[in-house]
Structures are given as structure tokens and as C-alpha cells.
C-alpha positions in Angstrom: 14.8 160.6 -48.5 15.3 156.8 -48.2 12.6 154.2 -47.7 13.2 150.5 -47.2 11.0 147.3 -47.5 11.8 143.6 -47.3 10.7 141.0 -49.7 12.2 137.6 -50.9 13.3 136.2 -54.3 12.5 132.6 -55.2 14.4 130.2 -57.4 12.7 126.9 -57.4 12.2 126.0 -53.7 15.1 128.3 -52.5 14.1 131.7 -51.2 16.5 134.6 -50.4 15.9 137.8 -48.6 15.8 141.0 -50.8 16.1 144.5 -49.4 14.2 147.1 -51.6 15.5 150.6 -51.1 13.8 153.7 -52.6 15.7 156.9 -52.8 13.6 160.0 -53.7 15.3 163.2 -54.7 14.7 166.5 -56.5 14.9 166.2 -60.3 13.0 165.4 -63.4 10.3 162.8 -62.6 11.7 159.3 -63.4 12.1 155.9 -61.9 15.3 153.8 -62.2 15.6 150.2 -61.1 18.9 148.5 -60.2 19.7 145.0 -59.0 19.7 142.3 -61.7 16.0 142.2 -62.4 14.1 140.2 -65.0 12.0 141.9 -67.7 8.8 141.2 -65.9 10.2 142.6 -62.7 11.4 145.8 -64.4 7.9 146.3 -65.9 6.5 146.9 -62.4 7.6 150.6 -62.6 4.8 151.2 -65.0 2.2 149.7 -62.6 3.5 151.2 -59.4 2.9 154.9 -60.2 -0.8 154.6 -61.0 -1.3 152.0 -58.3 -0.1 154.4 -55.6 -2.1 157.3 -57.0 -5.3 155.3 -57.4 -5.1 154.0 -53.8 -5.4 157.4 -52.2 -1.6 158.0 -51.7 0.4 160.8 -53.3 3.1 159.7 -55.8 6.2 161.8 -55.6 6.9 163.5 -58.9 10.6 163.4 -58.4 13.7 161.4 -59.4 13.3 157.9 -57.8 16.0 155.3 -57.7 15.0 151.8 -56.5 17.7 149.3 -55.6 17.2 145.6 -55.0 20.0 143.9 -53.0 21.9 141.7 -53.0 22.6 142.8 -56.6 24.1 139.4 -57.6 20.8 137.5 -57.0 18.7 137.2 -60.1 15.2 138.4 -59.3 12.2 137.4 -61.4 8.4 137.6 -61.0 5.9 140.3 -60.2 5.6 139.9 -56.4 8.1 142.7 -55.8 5.5 145.4 -56.7 4.1 145.7 -53.2 7.6 146.1 -51.6 8.6 148.8 -54.1 5.4 150.7 -53.4 5.9 150.5 -49.7 9.5 151.6 -49.9 8.5 154.7 -51.9 5.6 155.6 -49.5 7.9 155.1 -46.5 10.5 157.5 -48.0 7.7 160.1 -48.1 6.5 159.4 -44.6 3.1 158.3 -45.9 3.5 154.9 -44.2 4.8 154.0 -40.8 5.2 150.2 -40.6 7.7 148.3 -38.3 10.9 147.1 -39.9 10.1 143.5 -39.1 7.7 143.3 -42.0 7.8 141.5 -45.3 5.8 142.2 -48.5 4.6 140.1 -51.4 2.1 141.0 -54.1 1.6 142.2 -57.6 -0.2 145.5 -58.0 -2.8 146.4 -60.6 -3.1 149.9 -62.1 -6.0 150.5 -59.6 -3.9 149.5 -56.6 -5.5 146.0 -56.2 -3.0 143.4 -54.7 -3.2 140.5 -57.1 -2.6 136.7 -56.6 1.0 135.6 -57.1 2.6 132.2 -57.8 4.5 130.4 -55.1 3.4 132.4 -52.1 3.9 129.6 -49.6 7.7 129.1 -49.9 8.1 132.9 -49.8 6.0 133.4 -46.7 7.5 130.3 -45.0 11.0 131.6 -45.5 10.0 135.1 -44.1 8.4 133.4 -41.1 11.6 131.4 -40.5 13.7 134.6 -40.7 11.6 136.0 -37.9 9.4 138.6 -39.6 6.3 139.4 -37.5 4.2 141.0 -40.1 3.8 139.5 -43.6 1.6 141.3 -46.1 0.2 139.1 -48.8 -2.6 139.2 -51.5 -6.0 138.3 -50.1 -6.4 135.9 -53.0 -3.5 133.8 -51.7 -4.6 133.2 -48.1 -6.1 129.7 -48.7 -2.5 128.5 -49.5 -1.3 129.6 -46.1 -3.5 127.3 -44.0 -0.6 126.0 -41.9 1.3 129.3 -41.4 0.8 131.1 -38.1 -2.2 133.3 -38.8 -1.0 135.9 -36.3 1.6 137.2 -38.7 -0.4 137.1 -41.9 -1.9 140.4 -43.1 -4.0 140.0 -46.3 -4.5 142.9 -48.6 -7.2 143.4 -51.3 -5.9 146.9 -52.2 -2.8 148.9 -51.4 -4.9 151.2 -49.3 -5.7 148.3 -46.9 -2.1 148.3 -45.7 -3.0 151.2 -43.3 -5.6 149.1 -41.6 -3.1 146.3 -40.5 -5.9 143.8 -40.2 -4.8 140.3 -39.4 -6.4 137.3 -41.0 -9.0 135.9 -38.6 -10.6 132.9 -40.3 -7.6 130.9 -41.5 -7.7 128.7 -38.4 -11.3 127.7 -39.2 -10.6 127.0 -42.8 -11.1 123.4 -43.8 -8.2 121.6 -45.5 -8.6 120.2 -48.9 -8.3 116.5 -49.3 -5.4 115.6 -51.6 -5.8 114.2 -55.1 -6.1 110.6 -54.1 -7.8 107.5 -55.5 -11.4 106.8 -54.7 -11.0 103.0 -54.8 -10.6 100.6 -51.9 -8.8 97.3 -51.9 -11.8 95.5 -50.4 -13.6 96.3 -53.7 -11.0 94.5 -55.9 -11.8 90.9 -56.7 -9.6 88.0 -57.8 -6.2 89.9 -57.6 -4.9 88.9 -54.1 -1.3 88.5 -55.4 -1.4 91.9 -57.0 -2.8 93.5 -53.9 -0.1 91.8 -51.8 2.6 93.3 -54.0 1.1 96.8 -53.4 1.2 96.2 -49.7 4.9 95.3 -49.9 5.5 98.3 -52.1 3.8 100.7 -49.5 5.5 99.0 -46.5 9.1 99.3 -47.8 8.6 102.1 -50.4 9.5 99.8 -53.3 8.9 101.0 -56.8 6.5 98.7 -58.7 6.0 97.5 -62.3 2.9 95.6 -63.4 2.7 93.8 -66.7 -0.7 92.5 -67.7 -3.5 92.7 -70.2 -6.2 95.5 -70.0 -9.0 95.1 -67.4 -7.0 93.2 -64.7 -7.2 95.8 -62.0 -3.8 97.6 -62.5 -5.3 101.1 -62.3 -7.7 100.3 -59.5 -4.9 98.9 -57.4 -2.7 101.8 -58.1 -5.3 104.4 -57.3 -6.1 102.6 -54.0 -2.5 102.8 -52.8 -2.6 106.3 -51.2 -5.3 105.0 -48.8 -2.8 102.6 -47.1 0.2 104.9 -47.1 1.3 106.5 -43.8 0.1 110.0 -43.1 2.4 112.9 -44.1 4.5 114.5 -41.4 4.3 118.2 -40.8 7.6 118.7 -42.7 6.4 116.6 -45.6 3.0 118.5 -45.7 4.9 121.8 -46.0 7.1 120.5 -48.8 4.2 119.1 -50.7 2.1 122.2 -50.5 5.1 124.5 -51.3 5.6 122.6 -54.6 2.0 122.8 -55.5 1.9 126.5 -54.6 4.8 127.1 -57.1 3.0 125.1 -59.8 -0.2 127.1 -59.2 -1.9 123.8 -58.3 -3.4 125.5 -55.2 -4.9 128.5 -57.0 -8.4 127.0 -56.9 -7.9 124.5 -54.1 -7.2 124.6 -50.4 -4.4 123.0 -48.3 -3.6 119.4 -49.5 -3.2 117.1 -46.5 -3.0 113.7 -48.3 -0.2 112.1 -50.3 -0.4 113.2 -53.9 -1.5 110.7 -56.5 -0.4 111.9 -60.0 -1.6 110.1 -63.1 -0.1 111.8 -66.2 -1.2 110.7 -69.7 1.4 108.9 -71.8 1.3 111.7 -74.4 2.6 114.2 -71.8 5.7 116.0 -72.9 9.1 115.6 -71.2 8.7 119.1 -69.8 5.3 118.2 -68.2 6.8 115.1 -66.6 10.2 116.4 -65.5 9.5 120.2 -65.2 11.0 123.3 -66.8 9.8 126.0 -69.2 10.5 129.7 -69.0 9.5 129.9 -65.4 11.3 126.7 -64.4 8.1 125.1 -63.0 8.0 121.7 -61.3 6.8 118.7 -63.3 4.9 115.6 -62.4 7.9 114.0 -60.7 7.9 116.9 -58.2 4.2 117.3 -57.9 4.1 113.6 -56.8 6.8 114.3 -54.1 6.0 112.2 -51.0 3.2 110.6 -52.9 2.7 108.2 -55.9 3.5 108.7 -59.6 1.5 106.3 -61.6 2.6 105.8 -65.2 0.0 103.7 -67.1 1.3 102.4 -70.4 4.6 103.7 -69.3 6.5 102.3 -72.4 4.5 104.8 -74.5 5.9 107.8 -72.6 8.7 109.8 -74.4 12.0 108.1 -74.1 13.7 111.3 -72.9 11.3 111.4 -69.9 11.9 107.7 -69.1 15.7 108.2 -69.3 15.5 111.2 -66.9 13.4 109.2 -64.5 16.2 106.7 -64.1 18.4 109.4 -62.5 15.6 111.1 -60.6 14.4 108.0 -58.7 18.0 107.6 -57.4 18.7 111.2 -56.5 15.2 111.9 -55.3 15.4 115.4 -56.8 15.3 117.0 -60.2 17.7 119.7 -61.5 16.2 122.1 -64.1 18.3 124.7 -65.9 17.5 127.3 -68.6 19.8 130.1 -69.7 20.7 132.0 -66.5 18.1 130.2 -64.4 18.6 127.0 -62.3 16.1 125.3 -60.0 16.2 122.1 -57.9 13.0 120.5 -56.8 12.5 117.5 -54.5 11.2 114.4 -56.3 10.9 111.6 -53.7 8.0 109.6 -55.0 6.8 106.0 -55.2 6.8 105.0 -58.9 4.0 102.7 -60.0 4.4 101.7 -63.7 1.9 99.6 -65.7 2.1 98.3 -69.2 0.6 95.6 -71.5 2.7 92.4 -72.2 2.7 93.2 -75.9 1.4 95.8 -78.4 -2.1 94.2 -78.5 -2.1 93.5 -74.8 -2.9 89.7 -74.8 0.5 87.9 -75.0 0.5 84.9 -72.6 -3.0 85.8 -71.4 -5.3 82.9 -70.4 -8.3 83.0 -72.7 -6.9 85.9 -74.8 -5.7 85.8 -78.4 -2.5 87.7 -79.2 -2.6 89.3 -82.6 1.1 90.3 -82.6 3.7 88.5 -84.6 6.8 87.0 -82.9 9.1 89.9 -83.9 6.7 92.5 -82.5 6.5 90.7 -79.2 10.3 90.3 -79.0 10.8 94.0 -79.8 8.2 95.0 -77.2 9.8 92.8 -74.5 13.2 94.1 -75.2 11.8 97.6 -74.6 10.5 96.3 -71.3 13.9 95.4 -70.1 15.6 98.8 -69.9 17.7 100.7 -67.4 14.6 102.2 -65.7 12.8 98.9 -65.1 16.1 97.5 -63.8 15.8 100.0 -61.0 12.3 99.1 -60.1 12.2 96.8 -57.1 8.9 94.9 -57.8 8.3 93.5 -61.2 5.1 91.4 -61.4 2.6 90.0 -63.9 -1.2 90.4 -63.5 -3.4 87.9 -65.1 -7.0 87.9 -66.4 -9.6 87.6 -63.7 -11.8 84.5 -64.1 -15.6 84.8 -63.6 -15.5 82.3 -60.7 -13.2 84.7 -58.8 -15.7 87.5 -59.1 -17.8 86.9 -56.0 -20.1 90.0 -56.2 -21.8 89.3 -52.9 -18.8 89.3 -50.7 -15.8 91.6 -50.1 -12.3 90.2 -50.1 -10.0 89.8 -47.1 -8.5 93.2 -47.4 -9.6 96.2 -45.4 -8.0 99.6 -46.2 -7.9 100.8 -42.6 -6.3 97.5 -41.4 -3.7 97.6 -44.2 -2.8 101.2 -43.4 -2.3 100.3 -39.7 -0.1 97.4 -40.8 2.0 99.5 -43.2 2.4 102.2 -40.4 3.5 99.5 -38.0 6.1 98.1 -40.5 7.4 101.7 -41.3 7.8 102.2 -37.5 9.9 99.0 -37.2 12.1 100.2 -40.0 12.5 103.7 -38.6 13.6 102.3 -35.2 16.0 99.9 -36.9 17.7 102.6 -38.9 17.6 105.4 -36.3 21.4 105.7 -36.6 21.5 105.7 -40.4 20.9 108.2 -43.2 17.9 106.1 -44.4 14.6 105.1 -42.8 13.1 102.5 -45.1 14.2 99.1 -46.5 14.3 100.2 -50.1 17.0 102.7 -49.2 19.4 100.3 -47.5 22.8 101.1 -49.0 24.9 98.2 -50.6 27.4 98.6 -47.8 24.8 97.9 -45.2 22.9 95.1 -47.0 24.7 92.2 -45.3 24.4 93.8 -41.9 20.6 94.5 -42.0 19.5 91.7 -44.3 20.6 88.6 -42.3 19.2 85.3 -43.5 18.7 81.8 -42.2 21.1 79.2 -43.6 18.5 77.6 -45.9 17.5 81.0 -47.2 21.0 82.0 -48.1 21.8 78.6 -49.7 18.7 78.9 -51.9 19.4 82.5 -52.9 23.0 81.6 -53.8 21.9 78.7 -56.0 19.3 80.9 -57.7 21.8 83.7 -58.4 24.3 81.4 -59.9 21.7 79.6 -62.0 20.2 82.7 -63.5 23.5 84.9 -63.5 21.9 87.8 -61.6 23.5 91.2 -61.3 24.6 92.7 -57.9 21.8 95.2 -58.3 19.2 92.5 -58.6 20.6 90.6 -55.6 20.4 93.8 -53.5 16.8 94.4 -54.6 15.8 90.8 -53.8 17.3 91.2 -50.3 15.6 94.5 -49.6 12.3 93.1 -50.7 12.8 90.0 -48.6 13.5 92.2 -45.6 10.2 94.1 -46.1 8.4 90.7 -46.4 10.1 89.5 -43.2 9.0 92.7 -41.4 5.4 92.2 -42.6 5.6 88.7 -41.1 7.3 89.8 -37.9 10.5 87.8 -38.7 13.8 88.9 -37.3 15.7 87.0 -39.9 14.9 86.6 -43.6 13.8 83.0 -44.0 13.5 80.6 -47.0 9.8 81.6 -47.6 10.7 85.3 -47.6 13.3 84.7 -50.3 10.8 82.7 -52.4 8.3 85.5 -52.1 10.9 88.1 -53.0 12.0 86.2 -56.1 8.4 85.9 -57.2 8.3 89.7 -57.4 11.2 89.9 -59.8 10.0 88.1 -63.0 12.3 90.1 -65.3 15.3 88.5 -63.7 14.2 85.2 -65.0 12.9 86.1 -68.4 15.1 85.3 -71.4 15.9 88.0 -74.0 
């Protein structure tokens, strides 16, 4: 007799329907798997026999052939166990479940349905394909907060599949706040120019580089940035949580509803930053998708990782390949990079004494001007905060809620302006559209032309200056980019003026 069950394979973010067919016939007891399976998927045959028997069902002591189709799709992982067990039981008329059902779960020898990695993209794809009953491990339900609870059937044990109990409390489950900074811009003293640059960065989604000595508020400003970023849309929420589900970042957390803030250490491996490994897992660039990737002391990161970042911030996705595996993960993040001005951290610092010799400083500054920093829109210096600027009894002029409203307003202006384009934000204006959308006053254009000729700026630098100026104009409710907007934009590009 023939039994059938539906599950899905997953390669990166892409999921594909898999039909599991179990054919049970007379013959010597055996179990054969066909259909391009990984070693870990093939090992499931050793778990399924005792799992079925120990769950109160009768395992057929016959010749069993299990086929996974389509055959050309590589299938890896342990989440196929449940579908195989169901197909075998249906072939023996021990289970009667509607055909519009999908199954995900690893089985223990005792029949327990175990937690699996990456449940959210699998379940979401099954939902989109129209399956009305989706059976999942009970341990995974906290990852499915935004999925229609009416179609989710959690299982602690294989025997629970007879009960067909829907999940009841998922709607009341409280979402988990994302990994965000605890700081507030109103708490940061003496760094108004630095805070202003972060506001511009958030408003136009401009990558930002800060060069300054230790203790000047670089990390505080960066960790406060998620608080003024626009809220995630429903689609972005699903993308963010699917990536974190694949990376097992949700195994001990609930649904993340804030923009991610990732802060990897500079000793992190290239694999940890970019992603990869035997399971082709997402790295920090994907875990910060739709959020912020903060690289402190970024010149100390592995050069391979920094070279890869150059391509990733342009493509907004990362391609990972290993032997016969290939995955593509989204990586649309806002890069915030911070570094010292020299190896000791005190070059050109008021009141500080630099202990580096001239050759060390020159070597370090040459490292600072690289293909990656050339692609960072905002390049600023942060100076030492003077004691007179630390007014402990008063907050500064910045309020996080007000800043968030302003950023939201400017983002809305950009979205309406570019409604007919493939981009929605100023930092993504294509070179072909720069002149059309970044119109200037006469004095602004004359000044920019003189500056470009004087400092021999590249076309990429000119485009970045104009995109920045457009964001500054939007923040000031200017229709055209004026002279002051150009001045402010040039002030955010110090590497364009620094001699080698």
C-alpha cells in the first residue's frame, strides 16, 4: 500500500515542496530511501522505526520504500522524520489526516517531536501554498507568533497527531523586543554634530564611518540609533524573523519586533560575519538585515570580511556556496563603522598625546582609505568632549521620540517622491537619476563644482555628496538643495579632503 505526506526542503531562505511517499510491500523487513538525501536525512530511518513503535503505533515488519520527490532537489536536515512516519502510518491505515496537511519535525527514539532549525520559513511557505494543517514541534511554537494560529498543530509526541489539537495561546503570546541599544540620544552630552550625522544616516539610510579617540560617544550614539529608525513593516518583520529562525537565534527567545542591532567583536571570523559553514548558516550581515550592523574598531576585522562587505552593501544580499550547497540570504543593513584615528587612538586629539610615530600614523591612515570606506556615505570625525560641555543637570535638545517622528516623516517624503522608481530612499538614487532628483540652486551648484575641481573628486564621491545633500534638504523641508545643504554634506565627507 502507498501512503503520502507533504513536507518542505529548505536551502537558505528558499523553500520547496517535497512529497514523501511510503510504499509498504511483503518481503524481508527493510527500509530504503530514495531522492537525493543528505547523510543526516538518511539516518532518520534508524529513528523512525522505534519512534513509531514507542508511540503506540504498529510498525510494519515489511519491505518499505520511501521516496522523496522531486528527486533533483537536495534535501538536508532532520525535519523530514515526521513526514516519513506519517506516510508509513497512512499506508497502513493507522492515520487518517486530510491531504492539505504539512509536517515538520525530528523524532526521538521514544517518539518525541524535537525542535528543528529554521521552522519559520518552512511553515510560512506551507501557509502560502495553501496547506490548512501544519504539524510542528511544540518546542518551535514561539517562533510562529505571526503565523495564523488556526493552521498550526503543535506536537510533543508522535501520538499527539491523533488529537489534532490546534494551538490556542499563540495569539496571547507577548512578542520579544529585538536586540536594540538601551541608550537615548538625550543622554549624550557634547556631541551634537555626531548626533546630527546619525539623524541624517537614519533619515536617508546612509552608511556611516566615525573616526575618533576612545570615550567620545561613538558606541553610545550607534546603540541609540535603532530607537529613531522607522518601525519594521509586516514583510520586513517576517524576513528578519525567518533569518533568525534559521540561525537558531530564536531558540530561547520569542518573536523579534524591533530592528536588529548587531555588534560583532573585531576578532570574529569571516564566516561569523559573512555566513557559511557546513549548514550554510547566515552571518552577522544577514542577522542585521533591515537593522544596524555596528563594527567597532572595524579596521581590526579580518581583511577578507571587509573585502566581502564591499560587495554585500551594494548587492544587499550575500551568496554562500559549499560543495553541492548554495544559499542566498538578504543583507540589507545600515553599516555603522567606528575606528580610532591612529593605532594609539590619540592622533589630532585635543588634549591627547599621540604615541605613534609618523610612519605608523601614515600606514594606519592609508588603511582607512580603502574600497569599503569609499562606499560609505558619511565619514566624520568625533572629538574629545570637554568638561564644560558635560552639563550633568540638563538633558540636551534631542528627544528620541521626536527624532523618530522626524525620521519617519522624511522617509515618507522619500517614499512618495520615488513611488514610480525601484528605490525608496535617498541613498539608493541611481546615478542616472541623480540630476533629476537632486536639483540645486545656482549658488549651490557653483560651489559644488568649484569644490570638486579643487579637490579632484571622483564621480562616486560627487553622487554621495548629492544624495547626502538631498537628505539634509528633506530634513529642512527644502524642495531644492541649497548652498547650506551642500556645505553640510561636504562636512560629512572628510576623507575626500584628506591628503594621502
